FIKOLZA-1660 file (N, C-alpha, C; in steps of 0.1 Angstrom, whole numbers, plus 5000, padded with zeros to 4 digits):
% residues 189
   i   px   py   pz ch aa at
   1 0386 5847 1732  A  P  N
   1 0387 5852 1725  A  P CA
   1 0397 5839 1709  A  P  C
   2 0395 5846 1699  A  A  N
   2 0403 5836 1682  A  A CA
   2 0417 5841 1691  A  A  C
   3 0430 5824 1689  A  G  N
   3 0444 5830 1693  A  G CA
   3 0450 5822 1708  A  G  C
   4 0437 5825 1719  A  V  N
   4 0439 5825 1735  A  V CA
   4 0438 5808 1734  A  V  C
   5 0445 5806 1743  A  V  N
   5 0450 5795 1748  A  V CA
   5 0450 5789 1759  A  V  C
   6 0436 5783 1764  A  A  N
   6 0429 5781 1775  A  A CA
   6 0444 5770 1782  A  A  C
   7 0446 5777 1798  A  L  N
   7 0459 5769 1802  A  L CA
   7 0451 5758 1815  A  L  C
   8 0444 5761 1816  A  Q  N
   8 0432 5748 1826  A  Q CA
   8 0436 5729 1821  A  Q  C
   9 0433 5732 1808  A  E  N
   9 0434 5714 1808  A  E CA
   9 0452 5714 1806  A  E  C
  10 0462 5721 1800  A  L  N
  10 0475 5718 1803  A  L CA
  10 0474 5717 1818  A  L  C
  11 0469 5729 1823  A  L  N
  11 0474 5726 1841  A  L CA
  11 0471 5708 1847  A  L  C
  12 0456 5707 1845  A  D  N
  12 0450 5696 1847  A  D CA
  12 0463 5684 1843  A  D  C
  13 0465 5683 1833  A  A  N
  13 0478 5676 1828  A  A CA
  13 0489 5671 1832  A  A  C
  14 0491 5682 1839  A  A  N
  14 0506 5683 1840  A  A CA
  14 0508 5677 1848  A  A  C
  15 0519 5672 1858  A  S  N
  15 0524 5668 1864  A  S CA
  15 0531 5668 1877  A  S  C
  16 0523 5666 1890  A  E  N
  16 0530 5672 1904  A  E CA
  16 0540 5677 1905  A  E  C
  17 0549 5666 1897  A  E  N
  17 0563 5666 1901  A  E CA
  17 0572 5669 1899  A  E  C
  18 0580 5678 1904  A  L  N
  18 0593 5692 1900  A  L CA
  18 0597 5684 1890  A  L  C
  19 0603 5693 1879  A  E  N
  19 0614 5687 1870  A  E CA
  19 0623 5689 1878  A  E  C
  20 0638 5687 1870  A  P  N
  20 0650 5687 1879  A  P CA
  20 0654 5702 1876  A  P  C
  21 0664 5704 1886  A  E  N
  21 0669 5716 1890  A  E CA
  21 0674 5724 1881  A  E  C
  22 0680 5718 1869  A  D  N
  22 0690 5725 1857  A  D CA
  22 0675 5724 1846  A  D  C
  23 0662 5720 1847  A  V  N
  23 0653 5723 1842  A  V CA
  23 0646 5735 1841  A  V  C
  24 0644 5738 1850  A  W  N
  24 0637 5759 1855  A  W CA
  24 0644 5762 1865  A  W  C
  25 0660 5764 1864  A  Q  N
  25 0671 5769 1872  A  Q CA
  25 0676 5777 1861  A  Q  C
  26 0675 5795 1856  A  P  N
  26 0681 5800 1849  A  P CA
  26 0695 5798 1846  A  P  C
  27 0700 5796 1837  A  E  N
  27 0713 5794 1830  A  E CA
  27 0727 5810 1840  A  E  C
  28 0716 5821 1837  A  D  N
  28 0723 5830 1839  A  D CA
  28 0709 5847 1846  A  D  C
  29 0715 5847 1857  A  M  N
  29 0707 5857 1865  A  M CA
  29 0701 5867 1856  A  M  C
  30 0708 5872 1846  A  N  N
  30 0705 5883 1838  A  N CA
  30 0696 5877 1821  A  N  C
  31 0691 5866 1827  A  D  N
  31 0682 5857 1813  A  D CA
  31 0671 5867 1820  A  D  C
  32 0660 5869 1809  A  T  N
  32 0648 5872 1804  A  T CA
  32 0642 5864 1816  A  T  C
  33 0633 5867 1829  A  C  N
  33 0623 5859 1837  A  C CA
  33 0606 5864 1833  A  C  C
  34 0601 5872 1827  A  L  N
  34 0593 5879 1822  A  L CA
  34 0590 5894 1817  A  L  C
  35 0583 5895 1811  A  Y  N
  35 0579 5909 1806  A  Y CA
  35 0565 5917 1812  A  Y  C
  36 0567 5929 1815  A  I  N
  36 0559 5933 1821  A  I CA
  36 0556 5949 1817  A  I  C
  37 0543 5951 1809  A  F  N
  37 0538 5966 1813  A  F CA
  37 0547 5978 1816  A  F  C
  38 0550 5986 1806  A  T  N
  38 0556 6001 1812  A  T CA
  38 0553 6009 1808  A  T  C
  39 0547 6021 1804  A  S  N
  39 0554 6034 1797  A  S CA
  39 0564 6036 1795  A  S  C
  40 0570 6035 1806  A  G  N
  40 0590 6042 1803  A  G CA
  40 0589 6049 1806  A  G  C
  41 0599 6056 1797  A  T  N
  41 0608 6072 1796  A  T CA
  41 0595 6074 1778  A  T  C
  42 0588 6069 1774  A  T  N
  42 0589 6072 1764  A  T CA
  42 0571 6074 1764  A  T  C
  43 0567 6074 1777  A  G  N
  43 0550 6076 1773  A  G CA
  43 0542 6063 1767  A  G  C
  44 0553 6057 1757  A  L  N
  44 0540 6047 1747  A  L CA
  44 0539 6028 1755  A  L  C
  45 0528 6028 1756  A  P  N
  45 0526 6010 1763  A  P CA
  45 0538 6007 1754  A  P  C
  46 0537 5997 1765  A  K  N
  46 0553 5983 1756  A  K CA
  46 0558 5975 1766  A  K  C
  47 0560 5963 1762  A  A  N
  47 0566 5954 1771  A  A CA
  47 0583 5953 1775  A  A  C
  48 0579 5953 1786  A  A  N
  48 0600 5957 1791  A  A CA
  48 0604 5943 1797  A  A  C
  49 0617 5940 1795  A  R  N
  49 0625 5928 1797  A  R CA
  49 0625 5928 1809  A  R  C
  50 0627 5919 1825  A  V  N
  50 0627 5915 1833  A  V CA
  50 0633 5904 1837  A  V  C
  51 0648 5908 1841  A  S  N
  51 0655 5901 1847  A  S CA
  51 0655 5890 1855  A  S  C
  52 0655 5873 1859  A  H  N
  52 0658 5867 1872  A  H CA
  52 0660 5875 1884  A  H  C
  53 0678 5886 1882  A  L  N
  53 0678 5887 1893  A  L CA
  53 0671 5899 1891  A  L  C
  54 0666 5910 1888  A  K  N
  54 0654 5918 1896  A  K CA
  54 0643 5915 1897  A  K  C
  55 0642 5904 1894  A  S  N
  55 0624 5899 1903  A  S CA
  55 0626 5893 1920  A  S  C
  56 0640 5888 1921  A  I  N
  56 0645 5884 1933  A  I CA
  56 0651 5896 1938  A  I  C
  57 0655 5904 1932  A  M  N
  57 0656 5919 1937  A  M CA
  57 0644 5927 1946  A  M  C
  58 0634 5923 1944  A  C  N
  58 0624 5929 1942  A  C CA
  58 0617 5919 1957  A  C  C
  59 0624 5912 1957  A  L  N
  59 0622 5903 1975  A  L CA
  59 0626 5907 1988  A  L  C
  60 0631 5921 1986  A  S  N
  60 0637 5927 1994  A  S CA
  60 0634 5943 1997  A  S  C
  61 0626 5950 1984  A  F  N
  61 0617 5957 1988  A  F CA
  61 0612 5966 1996  A  F  C
  62 0604 5958 2010  A  Y  N
  62 0599 5964 2017  A  Y CA
  62 0608 5964 2030  A  Y  C
  63 0616 5958 2027  A  E  N
  63 0628 5953 2038  A  E CA
  63 0630 5972 2038  A  E  C
  64 0641 5969 2024  A  L  N
  64 0646 5981 2020  A  L CA
  64 0639 6003 2030  A  L  C
  65 0621 5993 2028  A  V  N
  65 0622 6010 2032  A  V CA
  65 0612 6007 2043  A  V  C
  66 0616 5999 2058  A  G  N
  66 0619 5999 2070  A  G CA
  66 0603 5984 2073  A  G  C
  67 0597 5984 2063  A  A  N
  67 0583 5973 2067  A  A CA
  67 0590 5956 2070  A  A  C
  68 0586 5949 2077  A  S  N
  68 0583 5933 2083  A  S CA
  68 0572 5926 2078  A  S  C
  69 0573 5913 2082  A  S  N
  69 0565 5906 2081  A  S CA
  69 0554 5909 2089  A  S  C
  70 0555 5921 2103  A  R  N
  70 0540 5919 2109  A  R CA
  70 0531 5934 2110  A  R  C
  71 0535 5934 2092  A  D  N
  71 0531 5944 2086  A  D CA
  71 0521 5939 2077  A  D  C
  72 0512 5950 2074  A  V  N
  72 0495 5948 2067  A  V CA
  72 0495 5960 2054  A  V  C
  73 0500 5950 2042  A  V  N
  73 0505 5963 2032  A  V CA
  73 0491 5959 2022  A  V  C
  74 0486 5973 2023  A  Y  N
  74 0476 5976 2013  A  Y CA
  74 0479 5980 1994  A  Y  C
  75 0472 5973 1986  A  L  N
  75 0480 5976 1977  A  L CA
  75 0471 5976 1971  A  L  C
  76 0467 5985 1963  A  A  N
  76 0457 5992 1954  A  A CA
  76 0463 5989 1939  A  A  C
  77 0474 5993 1934  A  L  N
  77 0482 5993 1923  A  L CA
  77 0475 5978 1914  A  L  C
  78 0480 5984 1898  A  P  N
  78 0476 5970 1890  A  P CA
  78 0486 5964 1893  A  P  C
  79 0482 5952 1885  A  L  N
  79 0491 5941 1886  A  L CA
  79 0501 5938 1877  A  L  C
  80 0491 5943 1865  A  Y  N
  80 0504 5947 1851  A  Y CA
  80 0514 5952 1853  A  Y  C
  81 0516 5958 1866  A  H  N
  81 0529 5967 1863  A  H CA
  81 0537 5970 1872  A  H  C
  82 0547 5967 1873  A  M  N
  82 0562 5961 1885  A  M CA
  82 0556 5969 1896  A  M  C
  83 0553 5984 1900  A  A  N
  83 0553 5984 1913  A  A CA
  83 0542 5980 1918  A  A  C
  84 0531 5965 1916  A  G  N
  84 0522 5961 1921  A  G CA
  84 0527 5946 1921  A  G  C
  85 0529 5942 1913  A  S  N
  85 0533 5929 1912  A  S CA
  85 0545 5934 1917  A  S  C
  86 0559 5935 1909  A  L  N
  86 0564 5929 1918  A  L CA
  86 0575 5935 1930  A  L  C
  87 0567 5947 1929  A  L  N
  87 0568 5953 1938  A  L CA
  87 0559 5958 1953  A  L  C
  88 0553 5952 1952  A  G  N
  88 0541 5951 1959  A  G CA
  88 0539 5930 1962  A  G  C
  89 0535 5923 1956  A  I  N
  89 0530 5915 1959  A  I CA
  89 0544 5907 1960  A  I  C
  90 0558 5902 1952  A  V  N
  90 0572 5900 1952  A  V CA
  90 0569 5903 1972  A  V  C
  91 0573 5921 1970  A  G  N
  91 0578 5923 1983  A  G CA
  91 0577 5917 1993  A  G  C
  92 0564 5917 1993  A  C  N
  92 0551 5910 2003  A  C CA
  92 0554 5899 2011  A  C  C
  93 0560 5890 1999  A  I  N
  93 0558 5874 1999  A  I CA
  93 0582 5870 2003  A  I  C
  94 0587 5887 1999  A  G  N
  94 0596 5883 2005  A  G CA
  94 0598 5886 2022  A  G  C
  95 0590 5898 2027  A  I  N
  95 0596 5897 2042  A  I CA
  95 0581 5890 2049  A  I  C
  96 0577 5884 2039  A  G  N
  96 0562 5870 2051  A  G CA
  96 0554 5879 2050  A  G  C
  97 0550 5895 2046  A  A  N
  97 0537 5905 2053  A  A CA
  97 0518 5899 2046  A  A  C
  98 0517 5907 2049  A  T  N
  98 0504 5904 2045  A  T CA
  98 0496 5913 2038  A  T  C
  99 0495 5910 2031  A  C  N
  99 0489 5922 2016  A  C CA
  99 0471 5917 2015  A  C  C
 100 0470 5931 2014  A  V  N
 100 0458 5935 2011  A  V CA
 100 0453 5939 2001  A  V  C
 101 0448 5933 1990  A  L  N
 101 0446 5934 1974  A  L CA
 101 0433 5943 1974  A  L  C
 102 0430 5953 1964  A  K  N
 102 0419 5959 1963  A  K CA
 102 0423 5959 1949  A  K  C
 103 0409 5958 1946  A  E  N
 103 0407 5956 1932  A  E CA
 103 0412 5971 1923  A  E  C
 104 0398 5980 1928  A  K  N
 104 0397 5990 1924  A  K CA
 104 0405 6000 1937  A  K  C
 105 0412 6009 1936  A  F  N
 105 0411 6015 1947  A  F CA
 105 0402 6033 1948  A  F  C
 106 0398 6029 1962  A  S  N
 106 0385 6045 1965  A  S CA
 106 0389 6052 1976  A  S  C
 107 0392 6058 1965  A  A  N
 107 0391 6079 1980  A  A CA
 107 0379 6074 1996  A  A  C
 108 0372 6067 1990  A  S  N
 108 0359 6072 1999  A  S CA
 108 0367 6059 2007  A  S  C
 109 0368 6054 2006  A  Q  N
 109 0368 6038 2013  A  Q CA
 109 0379 6032 2015  A  Q  C
 110 0391 6040 2016  A  F  N
 110 0401 6040 2015  A  F CA
 110 0407 6041 2034  A  F  C
 111 0402 6048 2046  A  W  N
 111 0404 6049 2056  A  W CA
 111 0398 6036 2062  A  W  C
 112 0387 6035 2061  A  D  N
 112 0373 6021 2061  A  D CA
 112 0384 6011 2060  A  D  C
 113 0388 6010 2047  A  D  N
 113 0398 5999 2045  A  D CA
 113 0409 5992 2053  A  D  C
 114 0416 6004 2056  A  C  N
 114 0429 5999 2062  A  C CA
 114 0426 5998 2079  A  C  C
 115 0411 6003 2083  A  R  N
 115 0410 5998 2096  A  R CA
 115 0401 5990 2095  A  R  C
 116 0400 5983 2090  A  A  N
 116 0391 5972 2088  A  A CA
 116 0398 5957 2087  A  A  C
 117 0410 5961 2075  A  E  N
 117 0420 5950 2075  A  E CA
 117 0433 5954 2084  A  E  C
 118 0437 5959 2093  A  G  N
 118 0445 5965 2100  A  G CA
 118 0460 5969 2096  A  G  C
 119 0455 5979 2085  A  V  N
 119 0470 5980 2080  A  V CA
 119 0481 5990 2083  A  V  C
 120 0489 5983 2078  A  T  N
 120 0500 5991 2080  A  T CA
 120 0511 6000 2075  A  T  C
 121 0507 5999 2062  A  V  N
 121 0518 5997 2048  A  V CA
 121 0508 6003 2042  A  V  C
 122 0511 6017 2032  A  F  N
 122 0503 6021 2019  A  F CA
 122 0511 6018 2009  A  F  C
 123 0512 6012 1999  A  Q  N
 123 0520 6013 1983  A  Q CA
 123 0512 6022 1974  A  Q  C
 124 0517 6037 1967  A  Y  N
 124 0505 6046 1963  A  Y CA
 124 0520 6042 1949  A  Y  C
 125 0510 6057 1941  A  I  N
 125 0516 6064 1930  A  I CA
 125 0508 6076 1937  A  I  C
 126 0517 6089 1930  A  G  N
 126 0511 6099 1939  A  G CA
 126 0496 6106 1939  A  G  C
 127 0491 6098 1927  A  E  N
 127 0479 6106 1925  A  E CA
 127 0469 6103 1936  A  E  C
 128 0473 6087 1943  A  L  N
 128 0462 6081 1948  A  L CA
 128 0466 6093 1959  A  L  C
 129 0475 6093 1965  A  C  N
 129 0473 6101 1980  A  C CA
 129 0468 6119 1975  A  C  C
 130 0471 6126 1964  A  R  N
 130 0464 6134 1957  A  R CA
 130 0452 6134 1963  A  R  C
 131 0439 6117 1955  A  Y  N
 131 0429 6114 1960  A  Y CA
 131 0418 6112 1973  A  Y  C
 132 0431 6114 1984  A  L  N
 132 0429 6111 1997  A  L CA
 132 0426 6129 2000  A  L  C
 133 0438 6132 1998  A  V  N
 133 0437 6141 2005  A  V CA
 133 0429 6152 1999  A  V  C
 134 0421 6152 1983  A  N  N
 134 0412 6158 1981  A  N CA
 134 0397 6152 1988  A  N  C
 135 0394 6146 1993  A  Q  N
 135 0384 6140 1996  A  Q CA
 135 0376 6152 2005  A  Q  C
 136 0367 6152 2004  A  P  N
 136 0362 6164 2020  A  P CA
 136 0364 6151 2038  A  P  C
 137 0369 6163 2047  A  Q  N
 137 0369 6157 2056  A  Q CA
 137 0360 6150 2062  A  Q  C
 138 0364 6138 2067  A  R  N
 138 0357 6135 2080  A  R CA
 138 0358 6130 2089  A  R  C
 139 0350 6129 2097  A  P  N
 139 0357 6124 2114  A  P CA
 139 0364 6112 2116  A  P  C
 140 0373 6109 2127  A  G  N
 140 0385 6097 2122  A  G CA
 140 0393 6097 2112  A  G  C
 141 0400 6104 2105  A  E  N
 141 0410 6106 2093  A  E CA
 141 0422 6103 2104  A  E  C
 142 0421 6108 2111  A  R  N
 142 0439 6101 2122  A  R CA
 142 0435 6088 2132  A  R  C
 143 0423 6082 2126  A  A  N
 143 0422 6071 2138  A  A CA
 143 0425 6057 2129  A  A  C
 144 0439 6059 2124  A  H  N
 144 0443 6043 2118  A  H CA
 144 0457 6047 2126  A  H  C
 145 0456 6025 2115  A  G  N
 145 0471 6025 2119  A  G CA
 145 0480 6022 2109  A  G  C
 146 0479 6033 2101  A  L  N
 146 0492 6034 2089  A  L CA
 146 0498 6040 2093  A  L  C
 147 0518 6037 2091  A  R  N
 147 0524 6038 2098  A  R CA
 147 0540 6044 2086  A  R  C
 148 0534 6036 2077  A  L  N
 148 0542 6039 2068  A  L CA
 148 0539 6042 2053  A  L  C
 149 0541 6049 2048  A  A  N
 149 0537 6049 2028  A  A CA
 149 0551 6052 2018  A  A  C
 150 0548 6038 2009  A  V  N
 150 0560 6037 2000  A  V CA
 150 0554 6039 1991  A  V  C
 151 0557 6047 1976  A  G  N
 151 0556 6052 1964  A  G CA
 151 0562 6058 1958  A  G  C
 152 0560 6067 1945  A  S  N
 152 0570 6071 1933  A  S CA
 152 0555 6085 1933  A  S  C
 153 0562 6096 1926  A  G  N
 153 0553 6102 1921  A  G CA
 153 0542 6114 1928  A  G  C
 154 0547 6115 1941  A  L  N
 154 0539 6120 1951  A  L CA
 154 0553 6136 1951  A  L  C
 155 0536 6147 1952  A  R  N
 155 0540 6160 1949  A  R CA
 155 0545 6166 1963  A  R  C
 156 0552 6179 1963  A  P  N
 156 0555 6180 1976  A  P CA
 156 0547 6184 1979  A  P  C
 157 0536 6192 1975  A  D  N
 157 0522 6198 1980  A  D CA
 157 0514 6188 1985  A  D  C
 158 0511 6179 1983  A  V  N
 158 0500 6172 1983  A  V CA
 158 0511 6159 2001  A  V  C
 159 0519 6155 1997  A  W  N
 159 0534 6155 2009  A  W CA
 159 0526 6163 2020  A  W  C
 160 0529 6175 2018  A  R  N
 160 0528 6184 2033  A  R CA
 160 0514 6179 2035  A  R  C
 161 0499 6180 2028  A  S  N
 161 0484 6183 2030  A  S CA
 161 0480 6162 2032  A  S  C
 162 0486 6159 2031  A  F  N
 162 0489 6145 2039  A  F CA
 162 0491 6143 2043  A  F  C
 163 0502 6149 2051  A  L  N
 163 0510 6144 2066  A  L CA
 163 0504 6154 2075  A  L  C
 164 0497 6167 2068  A  Q  N
 164 0487 6176 2076  A  Q CA
 164 0476 6169 2083  A  Q  C
 165 0474 6166 2073  A  R  N
 165 0454 6162 2073  A  R CA
 165 0456 6150 2078  A  R  C
 166 0463 6139 2081  A  F  N
 166 0467 6125 2084  A  F CA
 166 0471 6118 2096  A  F  C
 167 0478 6130 2101  A  G  N
 167 0491 6127 2109  A  G CA
 167 0506 6124 2107  A  G  C
 168 0513 6116 2116  A  P  N
 168 0526 6117 2111  A  P CA
 168 0530 6100 2105  A  P  C
 169 0530 6102 2092  A  I  N
 169 0532 6086 2085  A  I CA
 169 0543 6092 2080  A  I  C
 170 0548 6083 2079  A  R  N
 170 0563 6080 2071  A  R CA
 170 0560 6077 2061  A  R  C
 171 0564 6086 2048  A  I  N
 171 0568 6087 2039  A  I CA
 171 0578 6086 2030  A  I  C
 172 0579 6070 2025  A  V  N
 172 0594 6066 2016  A  V CA
 172 0593 6072 2004  A  V  C
 173 0596 6076 1991  A  E  N
 173 0594 6078 1979  A  E CA
 173 0600 6075 1971  A  E  C
 174 0609 6066 1966  A  T  N
 174 0609 6060 1954  A  T CA
 174 0612 6059 1938  A  T  C
 175 0619 6060 1930  A  Y  N
 175 0616 6060 1922  A  Y CA
 175 0627 6051 1910  A  Y  C
 176 0619 6042 1911  A  G  N
 176 0633 6032 1898  A  G CA
 176 0618 6031 1883  A  G  C
 177 0635 6026 1872  A  M  N
 177 0629 6020 1862  A  M CA
 177 0627 6007 1858  A  M  C
 178 0613 6003 1854  A  T  N
 178 0609 5992 1856  A  T CA
 178 0623 5989 1837  A  T  C
 179 0631 5993 1832  A  E  N
 179 0640 5992 1820  A  E CA
 179 0652 5995 1827  A  E  C
 180 0656 6000 1839  A  G  N
 180 0668 6008 1842  A  G CA
 180 0678 5995 1854  A  G  C
 181 0688 6008 1854  A  N  N
 181 0696 6001 1870  A  N CA
 181 0696 6002 1879  A  N  C
 182 0685 6016 1878  A  V  N
 182 0692 6022 1892  A  V CA
 182 0683 6025 1894  A  V  C
 183 0677 6022 1906  A  T  N
 183 0665 6023 1921  A  T CA
 183 0665 6039 1929  A  T  C
 184 0662 6046 1930  A  L  N
 184 0668 6057 1943  A  L CA
 184 0655 6058 1948  A  L  C
 185 0659 6063 1967  A  F  N
 185 0648 6057 1981  A  F CA
 185 0650 6076 1985  A  F  C
 186 0644 6083 1984  A  N  N
 186 0641 6097 1995  A  N CA
 186 0641 6087 2016  A  N  C
 187 0649 6084 2018  A  Y  N
 187 0649 6080 2032  A  Y CA
 187 0647 6093 2043  A  Y  C
 188 0649 6099 2041  A  T  N
 188 0653 6118 2051  A  T CA
 188 0639 6123 2048  A  T  C
 189 0631 6119 2040  A  G  N
 189 0614 6126 2038  A  G CA
 189 0615 6145 2032  A  G  C
% end
């Protein structure tokens, strides 16, 4: 499209040598690292500034919710949101976990995917859990290795139905603001 610059030629011409540390190291960890899509509190799409510090803090997200390097994380969230990219991908890098990326969430394929890939952790937004609960019941729904679901927006009625139907999965509900300084975790369930 007009105005878009292809990066491949620039990548091909780039040196393999690292630039000196003072070139790539931020002067201040509160400086902008990247911009990420959010609908924020207004509901209107916009680019939100994310600092280097906040990006680095995302490295410990899965550790904070009880995941480890032995886990396999199922991620079907959009990577242009903070939950998918920074918490999901960067969080997996932070603990050295395996990340199973699903291009598009499919409630009908979810449990088969979990079994096939050995998934132990599912990162959700509440609607994904609702989609799973609303699927017709199938044999083997409790035959999985999922032990932890972590995300935000899970309504209490869906939470109860999810556990009742799919077994004893620890759910850690979180709430964080892309543009804010506060993140909340419901560790008690």
